[in-house]
DOKOL-46718 format. One record per residue: residue in three letters; x, y, z of N, C-alpha, C in turn. Coordinates in steps of 0.05 Angstrom, whole numbers, plus 5000, padded with zeros to 4 digits. Layout:
N
ALAXYZXYZXYZ
...
//
This chain:
621
UNK368133143799370933193796371433483788
UNK373533613798374133883790375133893761
UNK375134123748376134133721379034053719
UNK379733923697382433843692383333953665
UNK385933943659386834023633385533863611
UNK385133603616383933433596381033523590
UNK379533603611376833683606376733943590
UNK378734123594378834363578379634303549
UNK381434113546382234043518379833923503
UNK378133773518375833653505373433843503
UNK373734083514371634273512371334363483
UNK369034303471368734353442368934643434
UNK368234823451368135113444370935243446
UNK372835113460375435243465377435183443
UNK377234943431379034873409382034873417
UNK382634773441385434773450386934533439
UNK389534573434391234363423393534313442
UNK394134063447396333993466398933983450
UNK400934143459403534143446405734013463
UNK405233973489407133843506405733743531
UNK406833533544405733433569403133283566
UNK402833133544400332983540399632793562
UNK401732693576401232493597400532613624
UNK400232873625399633003651397133183649
UNK395233103633392933273629390733213650
UNK391133003666389032943686389433103712
UNK391133303712391633463736389333663740
UNK388233693764386033883769387034173765
UNK385234333755385834623751384234783772
UNK385634933788384335093809383335363798
UNK384735463777383935723765385435763740
UNK384435943722385836023698386536313701
UNK389136383697390036653702391836743679
UNK391236993669392837103647394837303659
UNK397337283650399437463660401637483639
UNK402537733634404637773615407237853629
UNK407337823655409737883670412037693663
UNK414437793663416737613658417037413680
UNK416137473705416237293727413637303743
UNK411637163736409037163750409036993775
UNK411236853781411236653803410336783829
UNK411137023837410337133863407337153866
UNK405837143844402937183845401436923841
UNK402936693840401636433837401236293864
UNK399136143866398635983891398935693886
UNK399135603861399335323855396635223844
UNK396835053823394334943812393235103789
UNK394535313780393435493760394235403731
UNK392435473712393135463684393835743676
UNK396435793669397436063663397036113633
UNK395836333626395236413598397036643591
UNK398536613568400436823560400336863530
UNK401437103522401837153493404837203488
UNK406537193509409437233507410037513499
UNK408437713509408837993502411538083512
UNK412338003536414838103548416937883551
UNK416637673536418537443537420037413511
UNK422537333514424037253490423636953486
UNK421336893474420336623473422036453455
UNK423936563439425536413421428336353433
UNK428836453458431336403471431136143488
UNK432435923480432135673495432735693524
UNK435035823531435735843559433736003576
UNK432836223565430836393578428236233583
UNK427436083562424935923565425235693585
UNK427735573587428035363607427835483635
UNK429035713639428835843666425935923672
UNK424536023653421736113656419935873663
UNK420135663647418435433652419135293678
UNK421735283685422635153710421435303734
UNK421335573733420135723755417135673757
UNK415835653734412935603735412335333747
UNK413835123738413434853749413934843779
UNK416034993787416734993816414535133832
UNK413135323821411035463835408335313836
UNK408235083822405834923823403934983800
UNK404735133780403035183757402634923743
UNK400134853736399534583725399534583695
UNK399434813682399434823653399935103643
UNK400735113618401235373605399735393579
UNK398035603576396535643551397835873535
UNK398535823510399836023493398036093470
UNK397436353469395636463448397236513422
UNK396636373401398036413376396436623359
UNK397936743340396736943323396637223336
UNK397937263358398037523371400737643368
UNK402737543382405537633378407137423363
UNK406237173365407636963350405436803335
UNK406036743309404136593293404036303302
UNK406136213314406135943325407735943351
UNK407435733367408935713392411835673386
UNK413635843396416435813390417535543399
UNK419335433383420335163389421835153415
UNK423135383423424635383449422735343472
UNK420335453471418335423492417335143493
UNK416835023469415834753468417834563481
UNK420434593473422534423483422834453514
UNK422634693524422834743553420534613568
UNK418034633557415734503570416034203570
UNK416934093548417333803547419433713567
UNK421533883570423733813589422733813618
UNK420933983625419934003652417433833656
UNK416333723635413933573637411533753643
UNK411634003635409434193639407534193615
UNK405034133618403134133595403034413582
UNK403234413556403134663540400834643521
UNK398934833523396534833506396635063486
UNK396035003462395935213441393035333441
UNK392835593444390235733445389935873418
UNK387935803402387535933376386736223380
UNK387136383359386636663361383636723366
UNK381936553356379036603359378036533387
UNK379736413404378936343432380136553451
UNK378536733462379636923481380236793508
UNK382136913522382836803549380436813567
UNK378637003563376337023580374536773578
UNK374436663554372736423550373936193566
UNK376636173567377835953582377335993612
UNK377636243621377036303649374236243657
UNK372336313639369536253645369035943646
UNK370335803628369935513627370935383653
UNK373335483663374335383688372535453711
UNK371635703711369935793733367235633733
UNK366135593710363635443708364035153718
UNK366235033710366734763719367134743749
UNK368534943760368934943790366234983804
UNK364635163793361935213805360234963804
UNK360334823780358834573777359734363797
UNK362334343801363434153820362534213849
UNK362634473855361734553882358734503886
UNK357234543865354334493867353834193871
UNK355434033856355133743859355933653887
UNK358033783898358833713925356733793946
UNK355634033942353534123961351033943959
UNK350333883934347933703930348533433942
UNK350933323938351633063950351633083980
UNK352633313990352633354019349933354031
UNK348033484018345233494028344033214026
UNK344633064004343632794002344732614024
UNK347332654030348632504051347332574078
UNK346832834082345532914107342832784110
UNK341232774089338632644090338932344097
UNK340832224084341231934089342131884117
UNK344032044127345032014154342832064174
UNK341232264169338932324188337032094188
UNK336431984165334531754163335631524179
UNK338231464175339431234189339531284219
UNK340131534227340231594256337531554269
UNK335331634254332631604265331731314266
UNK332531164246331530884245333230684260
UNK335930714257337730514268339630624290
UNK339230884297340931004317343731054308
UNK345631094327348431154320349630944302
UNK348930684307350130474291349430504261
UNK346930564255346130604228347430854216
UNK347731064232349031304222351931244215
UNK353331094232356131034226356330864200
UNK354430684196354530524171354230704147
UNK352330884148351831074126354231254122
UNK355431354143357731524141360131384128
UNK360631134137362830984125362430944095
UNK359930904087359430884058359831144043
UNK359131364056359431624043362331704039
UNK364031634058366831714056368631494044
UNK367331264038368831034028371130954047
UNK370430924072372330854093370930724116
UNK371630804140370330694164369930924184
UNK368230864204367531064224367130914251
UNK367831054273367530934300366631154319
UNK365031064339364031234360365131144387
UNK366131344402367331284428365731424450
UNK365531294474364031414496365831604512
UNK364831704534366231904550368831794562
UNK369031534565371431414577373531344555
UNK372831384530374631314508374331034498
UNK372330894507371830614498370130624472
UNK370630434454369230414429366330324435
UNK364430474425361630414429360530274404
UNK361230374381360230254356362230314334
UNK362330134314364230174292362930054266
UNK363530184243362530074218364630134197
UNK365129944179364229664180365729504202
UNK364929254207365929104229368929054227
UNK370029034202372828984200374629204211
UNK373529434216375129664226375229664256
UNK374129464270373929474299376729484312
UNK378529334302381229334313382729594308
UNK382229714285383529974279382430184299
UNK379830174303378530364321379630324350
UNK379930074358380930024385383730124390
UNK385330144369388130244373388230544377
UNK386030684374386030974376385031074403
UNK384630894422383530984448385331194462
UNK388031154459389831354471389531624458
UNK389231634432388831894418386232014426
UNK384131854429381531954438381732074466
UNK383231934484383532044511384832314510
UNK386932344494388232604492386432814480
UNK384732744461382732934450380833024471
UNK379932834489377932904509379033094529
UNK381733104533382933284552382933574542
UNK382333614516382333884504379533994506
UNK379234264509376534384510375034324484
UNK372534254487370834194463369834454451
UNK369334464424369834244405372834234398
UNK373733984393376533944386376733734364
UNK378833744349379233544328382233494324
UNK382833264312385633194308385733004284
UNK388032994271388532814249390832624258
UNK390232364255392132154263393031994239
UNK395531944236396531784213396731494221
UNK397431324202397631034207396830884182
UNK395330664186394430514163392530694146
UNK391030864159389231044145389731334154
UNK388531514140388431784150385831804167
UNK386231854193383931854212383532124223
UNK381032224221380232474234378732404259
UNK379432544281378032514307376632774313
UNK374132744322372432984328371132934355
UNK371233134373369833114399366833174394
UNK365133064411362233094409361233204435
UNK359433394434358233504458358533804458
UNK356833944473356934234474358134334500
UNK358734164519359934244544362834294542
UNK364034374565366934424565368534164561
UNK367433944570368833684568367233514548
UNK368633394529367333224509365932984522
UNK363532924512362032694522362432444505
UNK363432484481363832264462365832354441
UNK366532174423368432244401367732084377
UNK368232194353367832064327370432034313
UNK371031804303373331754286372531684258
UNK373731804238373131744210375831674196
UNK376031434186378431344172378031314142
UNK379831434127379731424098382531374086
UNK382631304061385231254048386531514040
UNK384931724036386031984028384532204042
UNK385432454037384032684050381232704039
UNK379432804056376632824049376133044029
UNK374332984010373433183991371233354002
UNK370233533986368133713996365633564004
UNK364633373987362233223994362633054019
UNK364932924021365532764044365632934069
UNK366733184066366933364089364133444099
UNK362333494080359533554087358333314103
UNK358833074094357832834108358832814136
UNK361432864140362632844166361433054185
UNK361233304175360033514191357133454199
UNK355733344180352933264186352833054208
UNK354632854206354732644226355432754253
UNK357332944254358033074280355633214292
UNK354133364275351833504285349733314296
UNK349133094281347132904289347932754314
UNK350432674316351432534340351432724364
UNK352032974359352033164382349133204392
UNK347233224373344433244381343632994397
UNK344532764387343932514402345132514429
UNK347632614431349032624457347532814476
UNK346833044466345433244484342733134492
UNK341333004473338832884481339232664502
UNK341432514498342132304518342632434545
UNK343832674545344232804571341632864585
UNK339632964570337033014582335732754592
UNK335932544575334832294584336332184608
UNK338932234608340632134631339832284657
UNK339232544654338432694678335732594688
UNK333932534669331332414678331732144691
UNK333531984680334031724692335231754720
UNK336931964723338032004750335832084770
UNK333932244761331732314779330132064787
UNK329631894767328231644773329931464791
UNK332531454786334331304802334331404831
UNK334231664835334231774862331731694876
UNK329431704862326931614874327031324881
UNK328031154863328230864868330030814893
UNK332230964895334030924917332731004943
UNK331231224943329831304968327831084977
UNK326430974957324530764964325930524975
UNK328130444963329630214973330530255002
UNK331630495007332630555034330330575054
UNK327930635045325630645062324230385065
UNK325330175053324129905055321829865036
UNK321330045017319130014998320129874972
UNK320929624975322129484952320229444929
UNK317729374934315829334913315329594897
UNK315029814912314630074899317130144882
UNK319530084892321930144878322029994851
UNK321329734852321229574828319229684808
UNK316929764818314729874801315630124787
UNK317030304801317930554789320230504770
UNK322030324777324430264760323630124734
UNK321529954735320829804711323129644701
UNK323729664675325929524663328429694661
UNK328329934673330530124670333230014680
UNK333129864702335629764713335829464711
UNK334329354692334629064687334028904712
UNK335828704717335428534741337028634765
UNK337928884765339528984787338128964814
UNK335429004814334029004839333128724847
UNK333828524831333028244837335428074843
UNK337828184843340228034848341928174869
UNK343828024882345528164901347028394889
UNK347128614903348528844893350328954915
UNK352129134907353829284926352929574925
UNK352929704948352429994950355130134954
UNK355730324937358230474938357630754946
UNK359030864966358931144973361631264968
UNK361631474952364131624946363831914954
UNK366032034962365932304973368432454965
UNK368132704958370432874951371932974976
UNK374233084971376033154994374833365012
UNK373533575000372533795016370433695036
UNK368633525026366633415044367833235065
UNK369933085057371232895075372533055098
UNK373833275091375233435111373233545132
UNK371033655122369033765140367833545158
UNK367333315146366133095162368132985182
UNK370732985174372732885193372933065217
UNK372633335213372733515236370333465254
UNK368033415242365633365259366033105275
UNK366932895261367332635274369532655295
UNK371532825289373632855309372632975334
UNK370833175331369633305355367933105370
UNK366532935356364832735370366632535384
UNK368832455372370632265384371932385409
UNK372432645409373632775432371832765457
UNK369232755453367432735476367732475490
UNK368332255475368631995489369331785469
UNK371231605476372031395458369731195453
UNK367631205469365431025466364231045438
UNK364431285426363431315398364831135379
UNK367531105383369030935365368130645368
UNK367730565393366930285397364130235385
UNK362330435389359730395377359830375347
UNK361730525334362030505305362830235297
UNK364830115311365829855304363729645311
UNK362329675333360229485340358029485319
UNK357329725309355329745288356229615262
UNK358929645257359929515233359829215236
UNK360329115259360228825264357428725261
UNK355528885269352728795268351928745239
UNK352828925221352628875192349828885182
UNK348028725193345328705182343328895194
UNK344229075212342329255225341329465207
UNK339229605215338029825199339830065201
UNK339630245181341230485180340730655205
UNK342930775216342730935240341431195234
UNK339331275249337831515243339531765245
UNK341331775265342832025268344732065244
UNK346331865237348231895215346831905189
UNK344731755185343231765160341932025156
UNK340832145177339532395175341432615168
UNK343932605178345832805173346632815143
UNK346432575130347132565102345432755085
UNK342932795093341232975078342333255080
UNK343233335104344333605107346833625091
UNK348433405089350933425074350433455044
UNK348133375035347533405006346033655000
UNK346333855017344834105014345334254989
UNK347634204976348234344951346834224927
UNK345434004930344233864908341333934904
UNK340333914879337533954874336033704882
UNK333633744893332033514901331033374876
UNK330833104879329732944857326732954857
UNK325532784840322632784837321332714864
UNK319632904874318232854898319832894923
UNK322332984921323933004945323033234963
UNK321633434952320833664968318033624980
UNK316933394978314333344990314233065001
UNK312433005018312232745031311632535010
UNK312832305012312432084993313231825005
UNK313131614990313731355001316531345013
UNK318431485001321131475012321431615038
UNK319531785046319831935070318831775094
UNK317331565090316331415112318431235124
UNK318431205151320331035164319930745157
UNK322030605151321830325144321730155168
UNK321629895164321429705186323729715206
UNK326029805197328329815214328430055232
UNK326530235231326430465248328030695236
UNK330630645228332230855217332230865187
UNK330930675174331030665145329830905132
UNK327731025145326531265134328531495133
UNK330131515155332131725156334331675134
UNK335031425131336931355110335931425083
UNK333231385079332031455053332231755049
UNK331631915070331832205067334732295065
UNK336632125072339432205070340232235041
UNK339032075023339632104995337332264983
UNK337632524979335432694972334832704943
UNK335732514929335132494900336332724884
UNK338832794892340033024878341232934852
UNK339532934831340432844805341733074790
UNK344033154798345433384786348233294778
UNK349433434759352133374751354033454773
UNK356233304775358233364796359533634788
UNK359933804808360934074803363934074800
UNK365034324799367934354794369534234817
UNK368334214842369834104864369733804864
UNK368533684844368133394844369233264819
UNK371533344808372533224784373132934787
UNK374232854810374732564814372132414816
UNK370032534828367432404828366432364800
UNK366732574783365932554755367432334741
UNK370032314746371632104733370631824742
UNK370031804768369031544778366431474765
UNK364631664761362131614747362731514719
UNK364531644705365131554677366231274677
UNK368031214695369330944696367230734702
UNK365530784722363530584731361530534708
UNK360430754697358430734677359530604652
UNK362030674644363130554620363630254624
UNK364630174648365129894653362429734652
UNK360429854664357829724664356729694636
UNK357029904620356029904592357429694576
UNK360129664579361629474564360829184571
UNK360229144597359528884607356528824604
UNK354929014595352028974593350628964620
UNK351829094640350629084667348929334671
UNK347029304689345429544698346829664722
UNK346829924724348030064746346330304753
UNK346030364778344430594787346430794800
UNK346631034788348431234797346831484806
UNK347131574830345731804841347632004853
UNK348332224839349932434852348432554875
UNK349832614897348532724920350332944932
UNK350333184919352033394928354933324923
UNK356533324945359333244943359732944948
UNK357432794947357532504950356432384924
UNK357032124922356031964900355031694911
UNK352631614903351531364912351231184887
UNK352230944889352130754866351130484876
UNK349230374861348430094864349429944840
UNK351129744844352229584822352129294828
UNK352029134808351828834811354228734826
UNK353728564846355828444862357628274844
UNK360228314846362128164830362128244800
UNK360828464793360728554766363028734758
UNK362928824732365028984721365129264734
UNK362729374741362729644753364129654780
UNK363529454797364929444823367929404819
UNK368629224801371429184795372829434785
UNK371429584768372629834757372930044779
UNK371030044798371230234821373730164837
UNK374129904842376529824857379129894843
UNK379129854816381529914801382130214801
UNK379930374799380230664800381430744826
UNK380430634848381430704875384330624878
UNK385030384868387830294870389630474854
UNK388830554830390530734814390831004827
UNK388631094840388731354854390631344878
UNK390531134894392331104916395231084907
UNK395630934885398430914875399431184865
UNK397731334852398531594842399131794865
UNK397531774887398131944910400831874922
UNK401431614924403931534936406331604919
UNK405931604892408231654874408531944867
UNK406432114872406632394866405232474841
UNK404932734835403332834813404432744786
UNK407032714782408132634756407232354749
UNK407432174769406631904764403631884760
UNK402132064773399232064769398532124740
UNK400032314729399432384701400132154682
UNK402432014689403231794672401131564674
UNK400131514698398131314702395631384686
UNK394931634686392531724672392731674643
UNK395131694631395431654602395531364594
UNK395931184613396230904606394030724615
UNK392130824631390030644642387330784640
UNK385330634631382630754629381630804657
UNK382330634676381230664703382830864719
UNK385030964709386631144725385431424725
UNK385731574747384731844747386332024729
UNK385032204715386532374696387732614710
UNK386932674734388132904748387732854778
UNK389832914794389532884822389833154836
UNK391933304828392433564839392033564870
UNK390433734881389933744909387533584918
UNK386033484899383533354906383933064914
UNK382332974932382432694941379632574940
UNK379532314943377032174941377031944961
UNK374831904975374531674993372031524985
UNK372231254986370031084977369530874998
UNK367030825004366130605021364430415006
UNK365030155009363629944994362229755014
UNK359629715010358129535028358629245021
UNK357629075039357628785033355328735013
UNK355328494999353128434981350528434996
UNK348528554983345828574996343728554974
UNK341228504983338928504966337228754971
UNK335128794955333429034959332429064987
UNK331728845000330528875027332528965047
UNK335028935042337229025060338629265050
UNK337429425033338729665022339529865043
UNK337829905063338430095085340930005100
UNK341029735106343429635120345929665102
UNK345629625076347929655058348829945058
UNK346930135058347730415059349230475084
UNK348330375107349730415132352530295131
UNK352730055120355329925117357330085100
UNK356330185078358030355060358830605074
UNK357030725090357730965105359830915126
UNK359530685140361530605160364330565147
UNK364230425124366830375109368030645100
UNK366330825091367231095083368531235106
UNK367331225130368431355153371231245160
UNK371430975159374030845165376130925144
UNK375330935119377131015098378131295102
UNK376431465111377131745116379131765139
UNK378631605161380431605184383131495178
UNK383131285162385731145156387231275133
UNK386131475120387431585097387431405073
UNK385431225071385231045049383331165028
UNK383631065003381831154982379330984982
UNK379530724988377130544988377430345010
UNK375230305024375130095045372529935040
UNK372729665040370329495038369429425066
UNK366729395069365629345095366629085107
UNK367328885090368328635100370928665115
UNK372428875108375028925121374628995150
UNK372329115157371929215184371828985204
UNK370128785198369828565216372328395216
UNK373828375194376228215193378628355206
UNK378428615210380628765221380528785251
UNK381728995262381829045290380829325296
UNK379929375322379129635330381529825334
UNK383929705338386229865345386930085325
UNK386830025299387530245280385630485282
UNK383230445292381330665295382130845318
UNK383830745336384630905359386931095353
UNK387831095328390031275320389131555315
UNK386531605316385431875311386532075332
UNK387132315324388132515343386232575365
UNK383632585358381632635379381532415400
UNK381832165391381831935410384331955428
UNK386632015416389032045432388832265452
UNK387532485444387132705463385432625486
UNK383332475480381532375501383132185520
UNK384732005509386231825525388231975543
UNK389532175531391532325546390132465570
UNK387832585565386532735587385532545608
UNK384732295601383732105621385931995637
UNK388331945625390531805639392532005651
UNK392332265644394332445654394532455684
UNK392332465699392532465729394032225740
UNK393631995727395031755737397931775731
UNK398731875707401531895700402932095719
UNK401532315725402632515743403132395771
UNK401232225780401632095805404031915804
UNK404331755783406631575780409231725779
UNK409131965767411632115764412832205791
UNK411132205812412132295839413532065853
UNK413431815841414631585853413031455875
UNK410431515876408731415897407231165888
UNK407931035866406530795857406530775827
UNK405730555817405630505788402830435781
UNK401130645781398230605777397630525748
UNK398930655728398330595700398930305693
UNK401230205701401929935695400129735710
UNK399429805735397729635751394929625738
UNK393929855729391329865716391329695691
UNK393429705675393629555650393629255656
UNK395129175676395328895683392628795693
UNK391328945710388728865722386628835700
UNK386429035682384429025660385028795641
UNK387628745635388328525617387628255628
UNK387428235655386727985669383727975676
UNK382228165664379328165668378528195698
UNK380228345713379628405741380328175760
UNK381927985751382727755768385127845785
UNK384727875810386727995828389327835829
UNK389027575834391427405837393127405812
UNK391827365789393327345764394727605758
UNK393227825761394428095756396728155775
UNK396328095801398428145820400927985814
UNK400527735805402827565798404327685774
UNK402827785755404127915732405828155741
UNK404928305761406328535770408528475791
UNK408228235802410128155823409628295850
UNK407028345855406328475881404128305894
UNK403528375919401428235933398728335923
UNK396628155924394028245914392928475930
UNK393528495956392628725972393828985963
UNK396328975954397629215942396129295917
UNK395429095901394029165876391229275882
UNK389929165902387329275909387529575918
UNK389629625933390029905942390530085918
UNK392029995900392630155876390130215860
UNK388430005857385930055841384030245855
UNK384130235883382530445897383630725892
UNK386230745891387431005885386731095857
UNK386630905838385730975810382931095811
UNK381130965825378331065827378231335839
UNK379931385860379931645873380931865854
UNK383031795839384332005822382532065798
UNK381431865784379831915760376931985768
UNK376231935793373532005801371331835790
UNK371931585783370031405771370431125782
UNK368230965782368330705794369130495774
UNK371030325782371830105765369829875763
UNK367729895780365529695777363829755753
UNK364029995742362430065718363829955693
UNK362529775678363829665654364529875634
UNK362930085632363630305613366230445620
UNK366630475647369130605656371530425649
UNK371230165655373429975649374029985619
UNK371929985602372329985573373830245564
UNK373030475574374230725566377230725575
UNK377730635600380530625609382230435592
UNK381130205585382530015568383130135541
UNK381130255529381630385503383630615505
UNK383530765527385530975530388330865532
UNK388630645547391330515549392230415521
UNK390330295505391030195479391730425460
UNK390330645463390830875445393630995451
UNK394331015476397031115483399230925475
UNK398630655477400530465468400930475438
UNK398730515423398930535394400530775386
UNK400430985402401931235396404731225406
UNK405531005420408230965430408831125455
UNK406731195469407131355494407531175518
//
């Protein structure tokens, strides 16, 4: 405890006598100060014991003393010490009455007690209190360190709660409560998630004080620009010096734990990248051996493979795919046919390109040399799919904030549900293996739904969604995100799942969707895929000569071709639909062959012409 007026009165060497304010002697004394000014208030800070001899005061004037004492009390002076035997043999009655009226403690200082002795006593008591606080702080630090080493963050929080006589809680990067001590404070900690989210938006280190049932201090944890965790400390009153030492020690220890966790997390990502390469290469047994217990039963149960991509990568890939589509609509059909196949091995061409797309990432363990993941799997293309994920265990860069948010959401959901999840950043892509039907997959879907809603509603609504939902993106600005989700698969079908997720990602990119599940592809239609500008350009170039012919009034070749193809080449049925003789229809189809320079006997030609007609119909042409 800091020195008080009572402790000074009981100091045997000072011989002080209380003349007024006996009921207020428990007030702490910040300092003892001697002043003979008629108005010392401008030089007071509050909490002082003012020592006077009344050299420049008319101490016998009741009105003057009332004004003097009232100013002192208003300035926060906690007591007045009057030296007798100097200018006055006794304390004037006017001063005593004024002190009693204001409730200001008045101490009589005997002549044999110099003011210097009182100042030294106060100084020594303050120094002793500070020493006790520092000693207690070091003891708290030792106890917190011991608990952190033996029982982890949970033990540290229990020790901290005891040190501050309150409660403490730890939050993860998503703002979810990770641990709390004691248990009765769990509900109080849960009500602070909104405040923790706002704290995380500020550059680290950051802190805030929140009122309510308790006085709660929030502190961000981590050395990076963005906080990786947060600590909440709730107490009934403001923290003292010793309690402050304990809180700062806890922040340092938890930050060290967080940074160590980052290193461990990076190592886990490198292991995860290697495990994923092995799975995609068909080396399931090797993958299980390398993973050990790191991913629990994830590799023994049905899982979903999630591919996510940032806007910049999506735009570049869309341009490439658009160029491919312009060469021939057959590419679109092959994509849908591959999606319908579902269980096929990963396509070597597209899987191999993924490695080039991850060029900005660092290779994972063994990625720069031949290894099990580099060998072609039984499906022929599985080896290429394995090389597509180059084990780039790196943090998402500044161009991937939404990817970073998705990682936080998925990992936090998995942690809360006790699920294993494998997350592998791959340049501007993200690869995730999560339990089918689990919390991580559900959180991914909720995140995508919130992101699509925020895009539709505009930036203001996006910010509002971010402040009210854990799964909502905290910032959209110009950045976009596309996600492809595979069908449920097991380890032996990981390469097929990767291909499915990549196909779903491509469709999401084309349709302007945030997330597409592979099951949607087979349940849907090929027609929405024909809305691509490159496909429409192909259709227009293929059908333009026929339209130009029809424009001269020399026949209706486009309508005749559509009717004939819709009737699968049945002359009589198609002619009946057109209301012409079958010989007229045969003549028109020969003219179509002559104009386009291709034979209608070729099924590929018929398919391309049919898709071209569908594409122009979808465009309203």
